[in-house]
Phi, psi and omega in degrees: 000139179290120180301311183295320183284333182286323187251111186231158177206160180212157175203150182203138182292082186202176178299338180202178184238176181297197188242152171229148182294146180278358177237159176296153176298126176261076184274107188285091180294348174295342178273356178249122182258110183270133182230062182290340180249031181297133181308138181301140175239134181263120177252127180268118182279077183262117178287132184210168171276121181270120181263110182242014180142152186295331182294323185260355187306319186290335193245344185273136176216134182208185183261338187269145175288160180269123175274089186273096180267119190300329182239043185273358177262156181293147181262111183297342181274351181255120181297150181298316181299322180293316181292325184283352184283344183219159178282153180277130184260359179208145178292350174298336184251026188224139186221150173238159179209144173253003188301322183301330181271309188282346177287336185249318189259135183291143176252160181301125179293340179276120185265346180287146185261089174216156183292129183197169172278123186252139183227157169055042177201168176253330180226154167247140175282122182212131182265143175299155176257116182294152173294153179267345184247187180295152181233133179236144176278123180267316184202153170223156173260112181300321183293318180296315181300312188276315186276335182254313186261000178058029181254130172296142182305329182297337178300328182294348179267001183269156178294324179301319180295314179300317178298318182293311188279353175258358182085010181285330179217157182245136178296137178299132180100349179254140175245112183293140185230148171245129187272137177267124174206166178241201177167158170268117180251120185051040173087000184240135179295123184257001180066217186291129174240268173088175179290094183274343177212030181226147179228123173281109188265001174145174179245135180246130174260114184272181187289347175271002181079018179266142176261130179232132178267125181262129183226133175267132176245125183097019189262016174118174185288153176223176176297350182251017184286342183053240182262009181277167181262001179076007184250159170238160181248167188297314185295319178287326178292322179293321179295318178297313181305308185292315186292318181297322177290318178297319178299320178301314182287343172279355179083024181253127179306129187200158164294159179245161178243127182264321184204163178219125175239152177231147181241176173263005177294140180277130175234131180265131180221145174261088190300320185255012178051042179241015177088001181258102179282146178221153178285134173223170181263140178285144181218159178225133172254130168269113181241151183233150176203161175294330178197150175252009177291142184222174181306318181296340177297326181271322182303317184298326181287320177294314182293334179269359181072020182268065190289324177297320178292323176301314179296317179300312181296316180299316179295324177295314182297317178297315181298319187275324193237353183233076185296340182279350181256130179278117184292346178266355181285131181300331181264025185299325182288328174292316179298317177300312181299320180302316180293319181294320176300312180299310184291328177295318177299316179297317183298309184293327173300319178293319175306310182296328182295339177243012178068031182271125173250118184294322175094326180221073182279047175288163179292337178282355177249010181254115182289141173288340177269001179057051171242157180282122181228167172058071179284106177248246179276063179278173175193157172252127182288138177256276173295135184298119185204111181297340183263014181299126179231120179273350185260108184293343179271358180271073186299325184273000180057037181297322184257029174299156188298326181286355181248003188297320180296320176296321178295324177301317178298315180299313182295321177294326175296322178291326174297318179296322178297324178293327179280336189308321182297340181261000183253143172276171185303320179295319180293322178296322178295317179296315181297320178298321178293319179301316182295325181295339181277353183306313182299322179296317178299317181296309184290332175297315177292320177306311181299316180300317182294318182290320177297321178294325180293328181266000178073033183263127178253159179069198183233145176211140181295336183270005184297316180298318180294321180298316179294313180298324180297313178298318181294327175299315179295320179296318182294316182293328182261358182054045181285154175287123188291311183297314184288335174300311182285326174303312185284331173298331179279348185251331181289149180278159179293326181293322175299316179295314185298322182272359180057038175256098185260109178300156184298328183292340175269064191295328181291315177294328180294326176297314181291327183295345178286344180284139185294339181267000181301317178302323179296321179291319180300318180299314179295321183292314181294324175297320180290324177297322180297318178293327176296319179297319179295324179294319183293324181286335184081172183293144176289126181294142180286148180283145179290000000 
């Protein structure tokens, strides 16, 4: 069981806090295949010209070899239903494509891969840099491979797979891309950021008709690497792999992790930010999401005055990812903004419900599809503490767990500022009013999650006070948040009523030491009784 994922806590400067599940996380490790003893594979870092099609042949140059799979294109003689009936047992029968993106959105005209200021594009073509040493497969997610990518688990044991997920080779037909975006970091506009160590290696359409974007993280430098080396290390990659999968099983929208590989290449990192560099091993995570567009994707275009491109990108995003919005509707950008506001409120309430602190809630890390992306210095709160901060570099505690909902409001306001040049006065007024509804949306979801955690049915005016009362006791006693609610779901009502807390309910026993605990128990049991009456419904009158 994941220690961090199992023990969670949350806090927010409000009458009450988010929700946590009343049961332990049932994270099916059977879906994760660990290969710590995978036979060593030697990858040759050969710089070559990558041939991805006659159109691009004259201008593309990269570091990765071309994975030329002879039957990597769809077979028109094979029906879609027939192909979708079984998993693919070889990458020869599996394909990726970048066409959906580059056919509509402009790419950087400069093809050389060096750090620079990029203008008038959404993507730069950039090839992953293969490792120079052996590469080993550490883990794969069986569910992601089979249910999302239509790949039989046995494929993960092939050399083609290792080459693909480590950035050693590129699937024929795919053009690897690095996304250009900006962002507000710790409240300050940071200008151009972008994928500095990530490569979008293509889009996959699975047998359910879903499109998934595959991205390698830690796969080498891009034009957006700034002073970075383009690499990721094993410990941070392992955390991302585990946490993104754990969040999925908690029911929280998130990117997914398909595989994790580690190399013997040396990567230097200052783990404690104290000036002491240490050798670590380079690693790459293959992660998938419906989209990697984020608030910063739009911000960079507005700040650069590229309004035609801003409109083009927005229309593309709406067309591809927001089916409820009519791309021909004059108010489409307002409708789009309304959905993002609503879904962001839902997402952060869910974060709080499991005590998840993102750690770096910059606008470049906030998905336009309102999924959890970019796992950096995240953490799960254990002892209940509104000031919990998982990021040691966050000296001002801007991204403490109790401030995440406020940061959501800040980031949505920056999104609105990015949209403003495309809105008329009436639309700006509507969008501003939509943003004002964010706190209500957030607290409504917050309340639902917390009531479910406490087993409360129906409505009662005292619910907010009951929840706030318990959180106050938890904060004063530094009780474990997750285990408090877990144990409340296991202890009997008679034990609570008599204030007899068995030793095994250690989190509740901590809270019971507070002098106001009996008063809370009395209120809680009274509310549970009304919940039971609600569940039974009104008593039918006698004839």
